[in-house]
Structure formats: C-alpha cells, structure tokens
C-alpha positions as CSV (number, residue, x, y, z in Angstrom):
1,X,239.4,206.5,170.4
2,X,240.2,208.5,173.6
3,X,237.7,211.4,173.9
4,X,238.0,213.5,176.8
5,X,234.3,214.7,176.4
6,X,233.2,211.3,177.2
7,X,235.1,211.4,180.6
8,X,233.6,214.8,181.3
9,X,230.1,213.4,180.7
10,X,230.8,210.3,182.9
11,X,232.0,212.6,185.6
12,X,228.9,214.8,185.7
13,X,226.7,211.5,185.4
14,X,228.5,210.4,188.6
15,X,228.1,213.8,190.4
16,X,224.2,213.9,189.4
17,X,223.4,210.5,189.7
18,X,220.9,211.0,186.8
19,X,220.9,210.7,183.0
20,X,218.2,213.3,182.9
21,X,219.9,215.9,185.0
22,X,223.4,215.2,183.4
23,X,221.9,216.1,180.0
24,X,220.2,219.2,181.5
25,X,223.6,220.4,183.0
26,X,225.5,219.8,179.8
27,X,222.7,220.8,177.4
28,X,222.6,217.5,175.8
29,X,219.9,215.0,175.0
30,X,219.4,212.2,177.2
31,X,220.1,209.7,174.5
32,X,223.5,211.5,173.6
33,X,224.5,211.0,177.4
34,X,223.7,207.4,177.2
35,X,225.8,207.4,173.9
36,X,228.8,208.9,175.2
37,X,228.6,206.4,178.1
38,X,228.6,203.4,175.8
39,X,231.4,204.7,173.8
40,X,233.7,205.2,176.9
41,X,232.7,201.8,178.1
42,X,233.5,200.3,174.5
43,X,236.8,202.3,174.6
44,X,237.7,200.9,178.2
45,X,236.3,197.5,177.4
46,X,234.6,197.6,180.6
47,X,231.1,198.1,182.1
48,X,231.3,201.1,184.3
49,X,227.7,201.3,185.3
50,X,225.6,198.5,187.2
51,X,222.1,199.6,185.9
52,X,219.1,199.0,188.2
53,X,216.2,200.1,186.2
54,X,216.5,204.1,186.1
55,X,219.0,204.0,188.7
56,X,222.8,202.7,188.7
57,X,225.7,202.2,190.8
58,X,229.2,202.2,189.8
59,X,231.2,199.0,189.0
60,X,234.6,198.6,190.4
61,X,235.8,199.7,186.9
62,X,233.5,202.8,187.0
63,X,234.9,203.8,190.3
64,X,238.5,203.6,189.0
65,X,237.3,205.4,185.9
66,X,235.8,208.2,188.0
67,X,239.0,208.8,190.1
68,X,241.1,208.7,187.0
69,X,238.7,211.2,185.2
70,X,239.0,213.4,188.1
71,X,242.7,213.4,188.1
72,X,242.8,213.7,184.3
73,X,240.8,217.0,184.5
74,X,242.6,218.5,187.5
75,X,246.0,218.0,185.6
76,X,244.5,219.4,182.5
77,X,243.6,222.6,184.2
78,X,246.9,222.7,186.0
79,X,248.7,222.3,182.6
80,X,246.5,225.1,181.1
81,X,247.3,227.7,183.9
82,X,251.0,226.7,183.7
83,X,250.9,227.9,180.1
84,X,250.0,231.5,181.3
85,X,253.3,233.2,182.2
86,X,251.4,236.2,183.6
87,X,249.6,234.4,186.3
88,X,250.7,235.3,189.8
89,X,248.9,232.4,191.5
90,X,249.0,229.6,189.4
91,X,251.4,227.1,187.3
92,X,254.1,224.7,188.3
93,X,257.2,226.2,189.9
94,X,260.4,224.0,189.3
95,X,263.2,225.2,191.6
96,X,266.5,223.9,193.0
97,X,268.7,225.2,195.3
98,X,271.3,224.1,198.0
99,X,269.9,222.8,201.5
100,X,271.1,225.8,203.2
101,X,268.8,227.8,201.2
102,X,266.0,225.4,200.8
103,X,265.7,224.8,204.6
104,X,263.7,228.1,204.8
105,X,262.9,228.8,201.1
106,X,260.9,225.7,200.5
107,X,258.8,225.7,203.6
108,X,258.2,229.5,202.6
109,X,257.0,228.2,199.0
110,X,254.6,225.6,200.4
111,X,252.8,228.0,202.4
112,X,252.3,230.2,199.4
113,X,251.0,227.0,197.7
114,X,248.6,226.6,200.4
115,X,247.2,230.1,200.0
116,X,247.0,229.6,196.2
117,X,246.0,226.2,195.3
118,X,246.7,226.8,191.4
119,X,250.4,226.7,192.4
120,X,252.4,223.5,192.3
121,X,255.9,223.2,193.7
122,X,258.6,220.7,192.4
123,X,261.8,221.6,194.7
124,X,265.1,220.0,194.4
125,X,268.0,220.0,197.0
126,X,271.4,220.0,195.4
127,X,274.9,221.3,195.1
128,X,275.7,224.5,193.0
129,X,277.2,222.6,190.2
130,X,274.4,220.1,189.8
131,X,271.8,223.0,190.0
132,X,273.6,224.7,186.9
133,X,273.6,221.5,185.0
134,X,270.0,220.8,185.6
135,X,268.8,224.3,184.8
136,X,270.9,223.9,181.8
137,X,269.1,220.8,180.7
138,X,265.8,222.1,181.5
139,X,265.0,220.1,184.6
140,X,264.6,223.1,186.5
141,X,263.3,226.6,185.7
142,X,265.1,228.5,188.4
143,X,268.2,227.7,190.4
144,X,269.4,229.5,193.4
145,X,273.2,229.2,194.0
146,X,275.8,230.7,196.4
147,X,278.3,231.4,193.9
148,X,278.3,233.5,190.8
149,X,278.1,231.4,187.4
150,X,279.8,232.0,184.1
151,X,278.3,229.9,181.6
152,X,277.6,230.6,178.0
153,X,274.1,229.1,178.3
154,X,273.3,230.5,181.8
155,X,272.0,233.9,183.2
156,X,273.0,234.5,186.5
157,X,272.1,237.5,188.6
158,X,272.8,238.5,192.4
159,X,269.3,238.3,194.1
160,X,269.5,238.4,198.1
161,X,271.9,238.6,200.8
162,X,272.2,236.7,204.2
163,X,274.5,237.0,207.0
164,X,277.2,234.1,207.6
165,X,277.3,233.2,211.3
166,X,280.4,232.0,213.1
167,X,278.4,229.2,215.3
168,X,280.1,227.7,218.4
169,X,278.8,225.4,221.2
170,X,276.6,226.9,223.7
171,X,279.1,226.7,226.5
172,X,282.2,228.1,224.3
173,X,283.9,230.6,226.4
174,X,286.6,231.7,223.8
175,X,286.9,235.0,222.0
176,X,289.9,234.8,219.7
177,X,291.2,232.9,216.9
178,X,293.4,231.0,219.1
179,X,290.4,229.7,220.9
180,X,288.6,228.6,217.7
181,X,291.8,227.1,216.4
182,X,291.8,224.7,219.6
183,X,288.3,224.0,219.4
184,X,288.9,222.8,215.7
185,X,286.5,223.2,212.7
186,X,283.5,221.0,211.5
187,X,283.4,221.2,207.6
188,X,280.7,220.6,205.1
189,X,280.5,221.4,201.3
190,X,281.5,225.1,200.7
191,X,282.2,225.4,204.7
192,X,285.7,226.0,204.3
193,X,285.4,229.0,202.0
194,X,282.7,230.5,204.0
195,X,284.6,230.0,207.2
196,X,287.8,231.6,205.4
197,X,285.9,234.5,204.5
198,X,284.4,235.2,207.8
199,X,287.8,234.6,209.7
200,X,290.0,236.9,207.2
201,X,287.4,239.8,207.7
202,X,287.6,239.7,211.5
203,X,290.9,238.5,212.3
204,X,293.1,240.1,209.5
205,X,296.3,240.4,211.5
206,X,296.2,236.7,212.6
207,X,294.3,234.5,210.1
208,X,296.4,232.8,207.5
209,X,294.6,229.9,206.1
210,X,291.7,227.1,207.0
211,X,294.5,224.5,206.6
212,X,295.8,225.7,210.2
213,X,292.8,224.5,211.9
214,X,292.3,221.0,213.1
215,X,289.4,219.3,211.3
216,X,287.1,217.7,213.5
217,X,284.8,216.3,211.1
218,X,283.1,216.6,207.7
219,X,279.2,216.2,206.5
220,X,277.9,216.8,203.0
221,X,274.7,218.2,204.4
222,X,274.9,221.7,205.8
223,X,271.8,221.2,207.8
224,X,273.3,218.6,209.9
225,X,276.8,220.2,210.6
226,X,275.2,222.2,213.7
227,X,274.8,218.5,215.3
228,X,278.3,218.4,215.7
229,X,278.8,221.7,217.0
230,X,276.1,221.2,219.7
231,X,278.0,218.2,220.9
232,X,280.9,220.3,221.5
233,X,283.2,218.7,218.4
234,X,284.2,222.1,217.0
235,X,282.7,225.2,215.2
236,X,281.5,226.0,211.7
237,X,280.5,229.0,209.7
238,X,276.9,228.9,208.1
239,X,274.4,231.0,206.7
240,X,271.8,232.6,208.9
241,X,269.0,230.6,207.0
242,X,270.6,227.3,208.5
243,X,271.2,228.5,211.9
244,X,267.5,229.9,212.4
245,X,266.1,226.5,211.0
246,X,268.3,224.2,213.2
247,X,266.9,222.0,215.8
248,X,270.0,222.5,217.7
249,X,269.6,226.2,218.1
250,X,269.7,226.1,221.7
251,X,272.8,223.9,222.1
252,X,274.8,226.5,220.0
253,X,275.4,230.2,219.9
254,X,276.7,232.7,217.2
255,X,279.9,234.2,218.1
256,X,279.6,238.1,218.0
257,X,282.1,239.3,215.4
258,X,283.2,243.1,214.7
259,X,282.7,242.7,210.9
260,X,279.6,241.1,209.7
261,X,280.0,239.2,206.4
262,X,277.1,238.6,203.9
263,X,276.5,235.7,201.6
264,X,275.1,236.6,198.3
265,X,272.6,234.3,196.8
266,X,272.3,234.3,193.0
267,X,269.4,233.2,190.7
268,X,270.4,231.1,187.7
269,X,268.2,230.4,184.5
270,X,268.7,229.2,181.1
271,X,269.9,232.1,179.0
272,X,267.2,234.4,177.6
273,X,264.4,232.9,179.6
274,X,261.7,235.4,180.7
275,X,260.8,234.3,184.2
276,X,257.0,233.8,184.5
277,X,255.6,236.1,187.0
278,X,254.8,233.7,189.7
279,X,258.4,233.1,190.2
280,X,258.9,236.9,190.4
281,X,256.3,237.2,193.0
282,X,257.5,234.2,195.2
283,X,261.2,235.7,195.2
284,X,260.1,239.2,195.9
285,X,257.6,237.8,198.9
286,X,260.3,235.7,200.4
287,X,263.0,238.7,200.3
288,X,260.1,240.7,202.0
289,X,259.5,237.9,204.6
290,X,263.2,237.9,205.5
291,X,263.3,241.7,205.8
292,X,260.2,241.6,208.3
293,X,261.7,238.7,210.3
294,X,265.0,240.4,210.9
295,X,264.0,244.1,211.0
296,X,260.2,244.3,211.4
297,X,258.1,246.7,209.5
298,X,259.6,250.0,208.2
299,X,263.2,249.4,209.5
300,X,266.3,249.2,207.5
301,X,266.4,245.8,206.0
302,X,268.7,243.2,204.4
303,X,271.2,244.5,201.8
304,X,268.7,244.8,198.9
305,X,270.0,243.9,195.6
306,X,267.4,245.5,193.6
307,X,264.3,244.1,191.7
308,X,264.1,240.5,191.1
309,X,265.9,239.5,187.7
310,X,263.6,238.4,184.9
311,X,260.5,240.5,185.9
312,X,260.5,242.6,182.6
313,X,262.4,240.2,180.4
314,X,265.7,238.3,180.0
315,X,268.3,238.9,182.4
316,X,272.2,238.3,182.1
C-alpha cells in the first residue's frame, strides 16, 4: 500500500546518508527506519539501496525514487498552500486573457512568481468567447476580456483601462482620414471594432464605416499585426499594451489624435466565486505597475475603476 511516510523516511535517509542520523532527525528508532525502507522496496518491488556494510549507495531505482519523492512532496506543499484562499504569496493562479493583454500581464505575473516561489502560474492566451467558456467550465479561475459579458453563470466587472493607439508606419506623413483610407487597414480579431471606435471619436464629421477602408491584410494574432504596419502595408488600432511590447516599435508610430479612446478590460469569474487574495494582489499590483510606468509616482494615473472586484466577496 502507498504510504507517503515511507517516502519521507527515504528522502531523509538519502539526505543524511545514515540510518542513525535519519532515526535521530525523525525521532524514530533505527530498526523503524530500516522497516520503512524495506516496506517501500516491497511496495515498489525494487531494491533502492546497494548496501555496503554500514554504508550504501542508491541503485538506479533508488535515484529515480528519490527524484520522484522530492517532486511528490513539493507538489503536496504546493497543493496544501493552494487551498489557502487568504495567502497572498502562494497557490496556483489559473488565468486566461487575449494576447493583447497577456503580452504584458503574463511577464508581469512571472516576475511576481520569481519573487514569491510559492506561486505557480497557468496562463492561457485565447479569444474572449473561449475565455468565457473555459471559466464557466472551471478550466480557469479568472479571465480577462475586452468586452462586457452577460451570462447567467458568469460574473463580470470592469477592472482596468488602457488607451487605444492608432498606429501607422514610421514614415507615414498623413494626418487626415483620407490619408488613412489611402493607406488601408490591417485587421486582426476585434481590430475592426477598435478602429471604428477610435475613428468615430476623432473624425465625427467624416467617418462612416470601416467598410469604406481598403483591407490590406488580416492576422488572428494581435501581437503580429504591427509587423505588417512596420512594412508600410497599412495602419491599425491596438491597445497600448500591444504597442509597448512590440518588437516593431521603432518601425511604427502612434498617430496623435485629439480625442483619446480608452479600452476597458473586464474580469470574468464563475458566478458567486470569491476570488482568492493572491489574484487580488496580482491584479492590484499590475494596475499600480501600469500607473507608475505611464505617469510616475504621485501623478494622475489611468482611469481607475475602483477596487479589484472579488476582494471582499462575490462580485457581479
């Protein structure tokens, strides 16, 4: 029968290299240590130790059993901490977002994981509708989407805002809507809606519909759309998160507009779920990080949508 205690005794024996010291550390008798090892060998049906008098070396099976035992107890501790919803620095974070958000949010969370080894991160890049479906099914605890969601099993609240940027090739000299129309539009998932919103706010007397713009290309990955813009193939509209993380930043530029437009990001969770505090801390830390990046300390910041939802109970 599987017994984790036998594996714990085996780990200690390998680390101390002595049955006597193992017995002392675990407050057991030496025959008790030997009995645990024999029972573990019997359970695995393999010899774990090559005994040489009072000394021993690990067999191949012993080395593999030791590696497995270390992994087993590490996962056990990780699981135990993950059950503590009040812990800020430990537990698993299962998050999904579109690529336009994850390009910056995922590296930020990895940085937090480096500072807090008790955290683990499972992050998926997906489209809005896929994220909602996966959150509903329990595959993710938290989703970040770019559109408000109405669903009987989903709670959705506004969380954070980022500017939308109208991006043109670096050598583009035009300023008006006719110039943009001559250049043409590079599309991506949700790109038409974002572009339409920005152009409608800034060219209210001229803009009619995105259908009037020549389509110069399309990609389903927002992070790649600026490659086409950098090659002079057209313009697009993306979140500032995409622009700031793009390897083509120097080959493109943001066109200055009189009426900035913000994109609202929403948090989605299963209805009635109380968000563990580790998520709340990550979300608040990222929002503060963006504030400092754009405005420095103590300056007016991004549009603040209030406290992170779920910090004190179910949200919806």
